[in-house]
C-alpha positions as protocol buffer text, in pm:
chain_id: "A"
residue {
  index: 1
  type: MET
  ca { x: -1351 y: 904 z: -1333 }
}
residue {
  index: 2
  type: THR
  ca { x: -1531 y: 588 z: -1441 }
}
residue {
  index: 3
  type: ALA
  ca { x: -1388 y: 238 z: -1389 }
}
residue {
  index: 4
  type: GLY
  ca { x: -1361 y: 198 z: -1772 }
}
residue {
  index: 5
  type: ALA
  ca { x: -1137 y: 501 z: -1812 }
}
residue {
  index: 6
  type: ARG
  ca { x: -841 y: 456 z: -2049 }
}
residue {
  index: 7
  type: PRO
  ca { x: -484 y: 512 z: -1910 }
}
residue {
  index: 8
  type: ARG
  ca { x: -256 y: 789 z: -2009 }
}
residue {
  index: 9
  type: PRO
  ca { x: 106 y: 684 z: -2120 }
}
residue {
  index: 10
  type: ARG
  ca { x: 398 y: 800 z: -1918 }
}
residue {
  index: 11
  type: SER
  ca { x: 770 y: 695 z: -1895 }
}
residue {
  index: 12
  type: PHE
  ca { x: 1014 y: 696 z: -1599 }
}
residue {
  index: 13
  type: VAL
  ca { x: 1388 y: 655 z: -1581 }
}
residue {
  index: 14
  type: GLY
  ca { x: 1496 y: 348 z: -1373 }
}
residue {
  index: 15
  type: GLY
  ca { x: 1820 y: 244 z: -1242 }
}
residue {
  index: 16
  type: GLY
  ca { x: 2122 y: 273 z: -1505 }
}
residue {
  index: 17
  type: GLY
  ca { x: 1904 y: 490 z: -1727 }
}
residue {
  index: 18
  type: VAL
  ca { x: 1664 y: 206 z: -1828 }
}
residue {
  index: 19
  type: VAL
  ca { x: 1343 y: 361 z: -1967 }
}
residue {
  index: 20
  type: LEU
  ca { x: 1029 y: 233 z: -1797 }
}
residue {
  index: 21
  type: ALA
  ca { x: 700 y: 254 z: -1992 }
}
residue {
  index: 22
  type: ALA
  ca { x: 388 y: 308 z: -1774 }
}
residue {
  index: 23
  type: ASP
  ca { x: 14 y: 353 z: -1781 }
}
residue {
  index: 24
  type: VAL
  ca { x: -138 y: 613 z: -1540 }
}
residue {
  index: 25
  type: TRP
  ca { x: -498 y: 650 z: -1442 }
}
residue {
  index: 26
  type: GLY
  ca { x: -655 y: 914 z: -1188 }
}
residue {
  index: 27
  type: GLU
  ca { x: -618 y: 1277 z: -1116 }
}
residue {
  index: 28
  type: ALA
  ca { x: -280 y: 1421 z: -1036 }
}
residue {
  index: 29
  type: SER
  ca { x: -421 y: 1536 z: -693 }
}
residue {
  index: 30
  type: GLY
  ca { x: -511 y: 1186 z: -577 }
}
residue {
  index: 31
  type: PRO
  ca { x: -305 y: 972 z: -340 }
}
residue {
  index: 32
  type: PRO
  ca { x: -64 y: 752 z: -534 }
}
residue {
  index: 33
  type: VAL
  ca { x: -50 y: 385 z: -578 }
}
residue {
  index: 34
  type: VAL
  ca { x: 205 y: 193 z: -784 }
}
residue {
  index: 35
  type: LEU
  ca { x: 105 y: -140 z: -931 }
}
residue {
  index: 36
  type: LEU
  ca { x: 414 y: -376 z: -1011 }
}
residue {
  index: 37
  type: HIS
  ca { x: 328 y: -679 z: -1213 }
}
residue {
  index: 38
  type: GLY
  ca { x: 493 y: -1017 z: -1177 }
}
residue {
  index: 39
  type: GLY
  ca { x: 782 y: -1181 z: -1394 }
}
residue {
  index: 40
  type: GLY
  ca { x: 668 y: -1256 z: -1747 }
}
residue {
  index: 41
  type: GLN
  ca { x: 378 y: -1019 z: -1733 }
}
residue {
  index: 42
  type: THR
  ca { x: 340 y: -658 z: -1844 }
}
residue {
  index: 43
  type: ARG
  ca { x: 165 y: -359 z: -1706 }
}
residue {
  index: 44
  type: HIS
  ca { x: -162 y: -469 z: -1872 }
}
residue {
  index: 45
  type: ALA
  ca { x: -192 y: -739 z: -1598 }
}
residue {
  index: 46
  type: TRP
  ca { x: -344 y: -443 z: -1403 }
}
residue {
  index: 47
  type: GLY
  ca { x: -585 y: -341 z: -1675 }
}
residue {
  index: 48
  type: ARG
  ca { x: -890 y: -395 z: -1473 }
}
residue {
  index: 49
  type: THR
  ca { x: -745 y: -298 z: -1140 }
}
residue {
  index: 50
  type: GLY
  ca { x: -606 y: 39 z: -1227 }
}
residue {
  index: 51
  type: PRO
  ca { x: -928 y: 215 z: -1354 }
}
residue {
  index: 52
  type: ARG
  ca { x: -1118 y: 62 z: -1073 }
}
residue {
  index: 53
  type: LEU
  ca { x: -873 y: 219 z: -810 }
}
residue {
  index: 54
  type: ALA
  ca { x: -872 y: 548 z: -1009 }
}
residue {
  index: 55
  type: ALA
  ca { x: -1255 y: 553 z: -986 }
}
residue {
  index: 56
  type: LEU
  ca { x: -1210 y: 549 z: -614 }
}
residue {
  index: 57
  type: GLY
  ca { x: -994 y: 860 z: -594 }
}
residue {
  index: 58
  type: TRP
  ca { x: -636 y: 702 z: -641 }
}
residue {
  index: 59
  type: ARG
  ca { x: -372 y: 809 z: -887 }
}
residue {
  index: 60
  type: VAL
  ca { x: -265 y: 479 z: -1031 }
}
residue {
  index: 61
  type: ILE
  ca { x: 74 y: 408 z: -1197 }
}
residue {
  index: 62
  type: ALA
  ca { x: 134 y: 83 z: -1351 }
}
residue {
  index: 63
  type: PRO
  ca { x: 494 y: 41 z: -1516 }
}
residue {
  index: 64
  type: ASP
  ca { x: 635 y: -236 z: -1730 }
}
residue {
  index: 65
  type: LEU
  ca { x: 934 y: -377 z: -1522 }
}
residue {
  index: 66
  type: ARG
  ca { x: 1268 y: -366 z: -1687 }
}
residue {
  index: 67
  type: GLY
  ca { x: 1289 y: -643 z: -1958 }
}
residue {
  index: 68
  type: HIS
  ca { x: 918 y: -655 z: -2000 }
}
residue {
  index: 69
  type: GLY
  ca { x: 662 y: -504 z: -2234 }
}
residue {
  index: 70
  type: GLU
  ca { x: 762 y: -165 z: -2362 }
}
residue {
  index: 71
  type: SER
  ca { x: 1023 y: -95 z: -2118 }
}
residue {
  index: 72
  type: GLY
  ca { x: 1402 y: -115 z: -2188 }
}
residue {
  index: 73
  type: TRP
  ca { x: 1606 y: -436 z: -2141 }
}
residue {
  index: 74
  type: SER
  ca { x: 1915 y: -459 z: -1913 }
}
residue {
  index: 75
  type: ALA
  ca { x: 2253 y: -443 z: -2088 }
}
residue {
  index: 76
  type: GLY
  ca { x: 2423 y: -766 z: -2092 }
}
residue {
  index: 77
  type: GLY
  ca { x: 2112 y: -948 z: -1976 }
}
residue {
  index: 78
  type: ASP
  ca { x: 2145 y: -881 z: -1604 }
}
residue {
  index: 79
  type: TYR
  ca { x: 1820 y: -917 z: -1408 }
}
residue {
  index: 80
  type: ASP
  ca { x: 1927 y: -936 z: -1053 }
}
residue {
  index: 81
  type: LEU
  ca { x: 1655 y: -858 z: -808 }
}
residue {
  index: 82
  type: ASP
  ca { x: 1840 y: -556 z: -682 }
}
residue {
  index: 83
  type: LEU
  ca { x: 1811 y: -383 z: -1023 }
}
residue {
  index: 84
  type: PHE
  ca { x: 1441 y: -425 z: -1007 }
}
residue {
  index: 85
  type: ALA
  ca { x: 1447 y: -269 z: -658 }
}
residue {
  index: 86
  type: GLN
  ca { x: 1649 y: 14 z: -782 }
}
residue {
  index: 87
  type: ASP
  ca { x: 1398 y: 85 z: -1062 }
}
residue {
  index: 88
  type: VAL
  ca { x: 1123 y: 108 z: -786 }
}
residue {
  index: 89
  type: ARG
  ca { x: 1334 y: 356 z: -592 }
}
residue {
  index: 90
  type: ALA
  ca { x: 1395 y: 569 z: -915 }
}
residue {
  index: 91
  type: LEU
  ca { x: 1028 y: 570 z: -1019 }
}
residue {
  index: 92
  type: VAL
  ca { x: 907 y: 662 z: -675 }
}
residue {
  index: 93
  type: ALA
  ca { x: 1172 y: 948 z: -648 }
}
residue {
  index: 94
  type: GLU
  ca { x: 1066 y: 1081 z: -997 }
}
residue {
  index: 95
  type: LEU
  ca { x: 683 y: 1037 z: -910 }
}
residue {
  index: 96
  type: GLY
  ca { x: 715 y: 1208 z: -564 }
}
residue {
  index: 97
  type: GLY
  ca { x: 476 y: 1171 z: -274 }
}
residue {
  index: 98
  type: ARG
  ca { x: 456 y: 856 z: -62 }
}
residue {
  index: 99
  type: PRO
  ca { x: 281 y: 585 z: -277 }
}
residue {
  index: 100
  type: VAL
  ca { x: 131 y: 260 z: -172 }
}
residue {
  index: 101
  type: LEU
  ca { x: 337 y: -20 z: -344 }
}
residue {
  index: 102
  type: VAL
  ca { x: 125 y: -312 z: -481 }
}
residue {
  index: 103
  type: GLY
  ca { x: 361 y: -581 z: -610 }
}
residue {
  index: 104
  type: ALA
  ca { x: 269 y: -924 z: -747 }
}
residue {
  index: 105
  type: SER
  ca { x: 540 y: -1191 z: -743 }
}
residue {
  index: 106
  type: LEU
  ca { x: 858 y: -1025 z: -885 }
}
residue {
  index: 107
  type: GLY
  ca { x: 702 y: -689 z: -842 }
}
residue {
  index: 108
  type: GLY
  ca { x: 632 y: -756 z: -469 }
}
residue {
  index: 109
  type: LEU
  ca { x: 988 y: -872 z: -399 }
}
residue {
  index: 110
  type: SER
  ca { x: 1126 y: -545 z: -569 }
}
residue {
  index: 111
  type: ALA
  ca { x: 888 y: -331 z: -367 }
}
residue {
  index: 112
  type: LEU
  ca { x: 968 y: -508 z: -43 }
}
residue {
  index: 113
  type: LEU
  ca { x: 1355 y: -459 z: -90 }
}
residue {
  index: 114
  type: ALA
  ca { x: 1310 y: -100 z: -209 }
}
residue {
  index: 115
  type: ALA
  ca { x: 1097 y: -31 z: 104 }
}
residue {
  index: 116
  type: GLY
  ca { x: 1306 y: -217 z: 355 }
}
residue {
  index: 117
  type: GLU
  ca { x: 1667 y: -174 z: 263 }
}
residue {
  index: 118
  type: ALA
  ca { x: 1877 y: 129 z: 227 }
}
residue {
  index: 119
  type: PRO
  ca { x: 1816 y: 366 z: 54 }
}
residue {
  index: 120
  type: ARG
  ca { x: 1471 y: 308 z: 169 }
}
residue {
  index: 121
  type: VAL
  ca { x: 1195 y: 433 z: -56 }
}
residue {
  index: 122
  type: ALA
  ca { x: 939 y: 654 z: 88 }
}
residue {
  index: 123
  type: ALA
  ca { x: 637 y: 408 z: 86 }
}
residue {
  index: 124
  type: ARG
  ca { x: 308 y: 456 z: 256 }
}
residue {
  index: 125
  type: ALA
  ca { x: 236 y: 89 z: 272 }
}
residue {
  index: 126
  type: LEU
  ca { x: 298 y: -241 z: 92 }
}
residue {
  index: 127
  type: VAL
  ca { x: 61 y: -487 z: -69 }
}
residue {
  index: 128
  type: LEU
  ca { x: 238 y: -812 z: -149 }
}
residue {
  index: 129
  type: VAL
  ca { x: 32 y: -1023 z: -391 }
}
residue {
  index: 130
  type: ASP
  ca { x: 107 y: -1404 z: -355 }
}
residue {
  index: 131
  type: VAL
  ca { x: 462 y: -1345 z: -263 }
}
residue {
  index: 132
  type: ALA
  ca { x: 654 y: -1386 z: 76 }
}
residue {
  index: 133
  type: HIS
  ca { x: 1013 y: -1474 z: 174 }
}
residue {
  index: 134
  type: ARG
  ca { x: 1032 y: -1815 z: 49 }
}
residue {
  index: 135
  type: PRO
  ca { x: 845 y: -1981 z: -263 }
}
residue {
  index: 136
  type: ASP
  ca { x: 725 y: -2328 z: -289 }
}
residue {
  index: 137
  type: PRO
  ca { x: 975 y: -2490 z: -536 }
}
residue {
  index: 138
  type: ARG
  ca { x: 696 y: -2691 z: -703 }
}
residue {
  index: 139
  type: GLY
  ca { x: 517 y: -2383 z: -803 }
}
residue {
  index: 140
  type: PHE
  ca { x: 822 y: -2179 z: -887 }
}
residue {
  index: 141
  type: HIS
  ca { x: 957 y: -2444 z: -1119 }
}
residue {
  index: 142
  type: ARG
  ca { x: 615 y: -2466 z: -1284 }
}
residue {
  index: 143
  type: ILE
  ca { x: 625 y: -2095 z: -1369 }
}
residue {
  index: 144
  type: VAL
  ca { x: 981 y: -2108 z: -1503 }
}
residue {
  index: 145
  type: GLU
  ca { x: 887 y: -2429 z: -1710 }
}
residue {
  index: 146
  type: PHE
  ca { x: 593 y: -2247 z: -1858 }
}
residue {
  index: 147
  type: MET
  ca { x: 803 y: -1941 z: -1959 }
}
residue {
  index: 148
  type: ARG
  ca { x: 1065 y: -2179 z: -2123 }
}
residue {
  index: 149
  type: ARG
  ca { x: 801 y: -2334 z: -2330 }
}
residue {
  index: 150
  type: ALA
  ca { x: 763 y: -2242 z: -2698 }
}
residue {
  index: 151
  type: PRO
  ca { x: 1089 y: -2079 z: -2746 }
}
residue {
  index: 152
  type: LYS
  ca { x: 1031 y: -2028 z: -3112 }
}
residue {
  index: 153
  type: GLY
  ca { x: 690 y: -1861 z: -3024 }
}
residue {
  index: 154
  type: PHE
  ca { x: 344 y: -1916 z: -3150 }
}
residue {
  index: 155
  type: ALA
  ca { x: 179 y: -1917 z: -3484 }
}
residue {
  index: 156
  type: SER
  ca { x: -105 y: -1702 z: -3369 }
}
residue {
  index: 157
  type: VAL
  ca { x: -232 y: -1506 z: -3057 }
}
residue {
  index: 158
  type: GLU
  ca { x: -514 y: -1767 z: -3035 }
}
residue {
  index: 159
  type: GLU
  ca { x: -242 y: -2034 z: -2988 }
}
residue {
  index: 160
  type: ALA
  ca { x: -69 y: -1832 z: -2717 }
}
residue {
  index: 161
  type: ALA
  ca { x: -407 y: -1783 z: -2532 }
}
residue {
  index: 162
  type: ALA
  ca { x: -477 y: -2153 z: -2554 }
}
residue {
  index: 163
  type: ALA
  ca { x: -131 y: -2225 z: -2387 }
}
residue {
  index: 164
  type: VAL
  ca { x: -215 y: -1979 z: -2105 }
}
residue {
  index: 165
  type: GLY
  ca { x: -556 y: -2143 z: -2055 }
}
residue {
  index: 166
  type: ALA
  ca { x: -394 y: -2475 z: -2017 }
}
residue {
  index: 167
  type: TYR
  ca { x: -153 y: -2336 z: -1767 }
}
residue {
  index: 168
  type: LEU
  ca { x: -426 y: -2149 z: -1558 }
}
residue {
  index: 169
  type: PRO
  ca { x: -717 y: -2380 z: -1555 }
}
residue {
  index: 170
  type: GLN
  ca { x: -883 y: -2209 z: -1271 }
}
residue {
  index: 171
  type: ARG
  ca { x: -921 y: -1885 z: -1463 }
}
residue {
  index: 172
  type: SER
  ca { x: -1212 y: -1806 z: -1658 }
}
residue {
  index: 173
  type: ARG
  ca { x: -1158 y: -1795 z: -2031 }
}
residue {
  index: 174
  type: PRO
  ca { x: -1208 y: -1445 z: -2171 }
}
residue {
  index: 175
  type: GLU
  ca { x: -1423 y: -1370 z: -2463 }
}
residue {
  index: 176
  type: GLY
  ca { x: -1174 y: -1358 z: -2758 }
}
residue {
  index: 177
  type: SER
  ca { x: -799 y: -1340 z: -2709 }
}
residue {
  index: 178
  type: ALA
  ca { x: -733 y: -974 z: -2800 }
}
residue {
  index: 179
  type: GLY
  ca { x: -603 y: -888 z: -2452 }
}
residue {
  index: 180
  type: MET
  ca { x: -314 y: -1147 z: -2511 }
}
residue {
  index: 181
  type: GLY
  ca { x: -169 y: -933 z: -2765 }
}
residue {
  index: 182
  type: TYR
  ca { x: -33 y: -697 z: -2497 }
}
residue {
  index: 183
  type: ASN
  ca { x: 186 y: -995 z: -2377 }
}
residue {
  index: 184
  type: LEU
  ca { x: 313 y: -1077 z: -2711 }
}
residue {
  index: 185
  type: ARG
  ca { x: 533 y: -919 z: -2981 }
}
residue {
  index: 186
  type: ARG
  ca { x: 566 y: -999 z: -3359 }
}
residue {
  index: 187
  type: ARG
  ca { x: 903 y: -1166 z: -3466 }
}
residue {
  index: 188
  type: GLY
  ca { x: 886 y: -1267 z: -3829 }
}
residue {
  index: 189
  type: ASP
  ca { x: 575 y: -1471 z: -3873 }
}
residue {
  index: 190
  type: ARG
  ca { x: 565 y: -1587 z: -3503 }
}
residue {
  index: 191
  type: TRP
  ca { x: 442 y: -1434 z: -3192 }
}
residue {
  index: 192
  type: VAL
  ca { x: 673 y: -1436 z: -2880 }
}
residue {
  index: 193
  type: TRP
  ca { x: 641 y: -1327 z: -2530 }
}
residue {
  index: 194
  type: HIS
  ca { x: 695 y: -961 z: -2468 }
}
residue {
  index: 195
  type: TRP
  ca { x: 996 y: -989 z: -2230 }
}
residue {
  index: 196
  type: ASP
  ca { x: 1353 y: -1044 z: -2261 }
}
residue {
  index: 197
  type: PRO
  ca { x: 1430 y: -1424 z: -2269 }
}
residue {
  index: 198
  type: ARG
  ca { x: 1756 y: -1382 z: -2084 }
}
residue {
  index: 199
  type: MET
  ca { x: 1565 y: -1304 z: -1776 }
}
residue {
  index: 200
  type: LEU
  ca { x: 1495 y: -1684 z: -1720 }
}
residue {
  index: 201
  type: ASP
  ca { x: 1859 y: -1743 z: -1627 }
}
residue {
  index: 202
  type: SER
  ca { x: 1821 y: -1494 z: -1347 }
}
residue {
  index: 203
  type: PHE
  ca { x: 1483 y: -1622 z: -1240 }
}
residue {
  index: 204
  type: GLU
  ca { x: 1616 y: -1978 z: -1196 }
}
residue {
  index: 205
  type: GLY
  ca { x: 1890 y: -1853 z: -970 }
}
residue {
  index: 206
  type: ARG
  ca { x: 1650 y: -1663 z: -755 }
}
residue {
  index: 207
  type: MET
  ca { x: 1430 y: -1940 z: -634 }
}
residue {
  index: 208
  type: ASP
  ca { x: 1571 y: -1944 z: -277 }
}
residue {
  index: 209
  type: PRO
  ca { x: 1935 y: -1860 z: -282 }
}
residue {
  index: 210
  type: PRO
  ca { x: 2107 y: -1878 z: 60 }
}
residue {
  index: 211
  type: GLY
  ca { x: 2026 y: -1594 z: 291 }
}
residue {
  index: 212
  type: MET
  ca { x: 1749 y: -1446 z: 66 }
}
residue {
  index: 213
  type: ALA
  ca { x: 1463 y: -1545 z: 297 }
}
residue {
  index: 214
  type: GLU
  ca { x: 1633 y: -1387 z: 597 }
}
residue {
  index: 215
  type: ARG
  ca { x: 1694 y: -1080 z: 384 }
}
residue {
  index: 216
  type: LEU
  ca { x: 1336 y: -1042 z: 278 }
}
residue {
  index: 217
  type: LEU
  ca { x: 1199 y: -1086 z: 645 }
}
residue {
  index: 218
  type: ALA
  ca { x: 1443 y: -829 z: 764 }
}
residue {
  index: 219
  type: ALA
  ca { x: 1324 y: -597 z: 474 }
}
residue {
  index: 220
  type: GLY
  ca { x: 972 y: -631 z: 589 }
}
residue {
  index: 221
  type: ARG
  ca { x: 1053 y: -556 z: 948 }
}
residue {
  index: 222
  type: LEU
  ca { x: 1267 y: -256 z: 863 }
}
residue {
  index: 223
  type: ALA
  ca { x: 1018 y: -113 z: 611 }
}
residue {
  index: 224
  type: ASP
  ca { x: 808 y: -22 z: 918 }
}
residue {
  index: 225
  type: VAL
  ca { x: 491 y: 40 z: 710 }
}
residue {
  index: 226
  type: PRO
  ca { x: 158 y: -148 z: 704 }
}
residue {
  index: 227
  type: VAL
  ca { x: 191 y: -464 z: 496 }
}
residue {
  index: 228
  type: LEU
  ca { x: -102 y: -671 z: 339 }
}
residue {
  index: 229
  type: LEU
  ca { x: -5 y: -1017 z: 209 }
}
residue {
  index: 230
  type: VAL
  ca { x: -261 y: -1126 z: -35 }
}
residue {
  index: 231
  type: ARG
  ca { x: -246 y: -1490 z: -100 }
}
residue {
  index: 232
  type: GLY
  ca { x: -427 y: -1690 z: -360 }
}
residue {
  index: 233
  type: GLN
  ca { x: -614 y: -1968 z: -190 }
}
residue {
  index: 234
  type: VAL
  ca { x: -513 y: -2235 z: -435 }
}
residue {
  index: 235
  type: SER
  ca { x: -156 y: -2089 z: -485 }
}
residue {
  index: 236
  type: ASP
  ca { x: 112 y: -2336 z: -555 }
}
residue {
  index: 237
  type: VAL
  ca { x: 380 y: -2080 z: -511 }
}
residue {
  index: 238
  type: VAL
  ca { x: 319 y: -1935 z: -153 }
}
residue {
  index: 239
  type: ARG
  ca { x: 214 y: -2190 z: 97 }
}
residue {
  index: 240
  type: GLU
  ca { x: -25 y: -2105 z: 372 }
}
residue {
  index: 241
  type: ASP
  ca { x: 239 y: -2176 z: 649 }
}
residue {
  index: 242
  type: ILE
  ca { x: 501 y: -1957 z: 468 }
}
residue {
  index: 243
  type: ALA
  ca { x: 241 y: -1657 z: 443 }
}
residue {
  index: 244
  type: GLU
  ca { x: 176 y: -1715 z: 828 }
}
residue {
  index: 245
  type: GLN
  ca { x: 539 y: -1722 z: 900 }
}
residue {
  index: 246
  type: PHE
  ca { x: 602 y: -1395 z: 712 }
}
residue {
  index: 247
  type: CYS
  ca { x: 336 y: -1224 z: 910 }
}
residue {
  index: 248
  type: ASP
  ca { x: 477 y: -1367 z: 1248 }
}
residue {
  index: 249
  type: TRP
  ca { x: 804 y: -1214 z: 1164 }
}
residue {
  index: 250
  type: VAL
  ca { x: 683 y: -882 z: 1031 }
}
residue {
  index: 251
  type: PRO
  ca { x: 504 y: -700 z: 1295 }
}
residue {
  index: 252
  type: ARG
  ca { x: 291 y: -469 z: 1082 }
}
residue {
  index: 253
  type: ALA
  ca { x: 184 y: -740 z: 828 }
}
residue {
  index: 254
  type: ARG
  ca { x: -142 y: -918 z: 808 }
}
residue {
  index: 255
  type: ARG
  ca { x: -267 y: -1167 z: 533 }
}
residue {
  index: 256
  type: VAL
  ca { x: -580 y: -1238 z: 360 }
}
residue {
  index: 257
  type: GLU
  ca { x: -683 y: -1499 z: 104 }
}
residue {
  index: 258
  type: VAL
  ca { x: -859 y: -1457 z: -222 }
}
residue {
  index: 259
  type: ALA
  ca { x: -1092 y: -1769 z: -277 }
}
residue {
  index: 260
  type: GLY
  ca { x: -1048 y: -1951 z: -611 }
}
residue {
  index: 261
  type: ALA
  ca { x: -733 y: -1758 z: -695 }
}
residue {
  index: 262
  type: GLY
  ca { x: -401 y: -1911 z: -791 }
}
residue {
  index: 263
  type: HIS
  ca { x: -74 y: -1728 z: -803 }
}
residue {
  index: 264
  type: MET
  ca { x: -196 y: -1469 z: -1051 }
}
residue {
  index: 265
  type: VAL
  ca { x: -444 y: -1339 z: -800 }
}
residue {
  index: 266
  type: ALA
  ca { x: -558 y: -1029 z: -983 }
}
residue {
  index: 267
  type: GLY
  ca { x: -599 y: -1200 z: -1310 }
}
residue {
  index: 268
  type: ASP
  ca { x: -778 y: -1490 z: -1160 }
}
residue {
  index: 269
  type: ARG
  ca { x: -1025 y: -1305 z: -943 }
}
residue {
  index: 270
  type: ASN
  ca { x: -991 y: -945 z: -983 }
}
residue {
  index: 271
  type: ASP
  ca { x: -1321 y: -839 z: -819 }
}
residue {
  index: 272
  type: HIS
  ca { x: -1238 y: -1048 z: -519 }
}
residue {
  index: 273
  type: PHE
  ca { x: -887 y: -907 z: -512 }
}
residue {
  index: 274
  type: LEU
  ca { x: -1012 y: -555 z: -510 }
}
residue {
  index: 275
  type: ASP
  ca { x: -1262 y: -653 z: -233 }
}
residue {
  index: 276
  type: VAL
  ca { x: -964 y: -735 z: -3 }
}
residue {
  index: 277
  type: ILE
  ca { x: -722 y: -439 z: -96 }
}
residue {
  index: 278
  type: VAL
  ca { x: -974 y: -157 z: -110 }
}
residue {
  index: 279
  type: PRO
  ca { x: -1047 y: -172 z: 273 }
}
residue {
  index: 280
  type: PHE
  ca { x: -691 y: -192 z: 337 }
}
residue {
  index: 281
  type: LEU
  ca { x: -611 y: 116 z: 134 }
}
residue {
  index: 282
  type: ASP
  ca { x: -901 y: 296 z: 289 }
}
residue {
  index: 283
  type: GLY
  ca { x: -772 y: 214 z: 628 }
}
residue {
  index: 284
  type: LEU
  ca { x: -444 y: 400 z: 554 }
}
residue {
  index: 285
  type: GLY
  ca { x: -634 y: 735 z: 631 }
}
């Protein structure tokens, strides 16, 4: 399989019957790896990572999290972190095998709880992409502030792309803005983000609630699998001391940094991201 191979569509049933849309690359016989995107993104955040890993022999599954992209929305607008973890458990049970869970931000938190809290998912390893047990409030609030901007949407895909470019100045501007279409949906004559806006209320309450940091550290220890924490070198969400603290508390964890990357590591520096995760995956045996 080549690194430019197109994905195959698939769906899974998450917690409470929510249908999760997914892309799949690779042969059915390959060892599975599940790519879980961050809050406000879609499965297309892994559009360059998925085919590259499949070309190396992995079977790659990248779902839209509930409330995102083409997946179902939570009834009543409930987006508690435990619901995302339930979805991970349901997806892995339907998929079968012991996948490596690669989760960015919200996806990483969901994977961590699913792997470390009962009922523990049968994971082979965890890759946490710029997420640990405690976020930097400044970076967290910057994310939520960006997500709350333009509640009436954008006049064009190009206008949305310009807003993202201003928000992520460290990222190289792509040729054209066609890829932005995956993160938007049409509403009347406007383009709006392709996620349930009710999620933002849950996100704001999730920054660092009492006991959550301890809960996430305990989940990391109890997961008892190899953990790679990939931090963006210029991240304003995961401080270097917090990443170090996580690895001090979780015996099987180690950390690496991706030079020049912010919080959106795979999107900012995808080649460098692959350079640090592929040796980890190869080392799993």
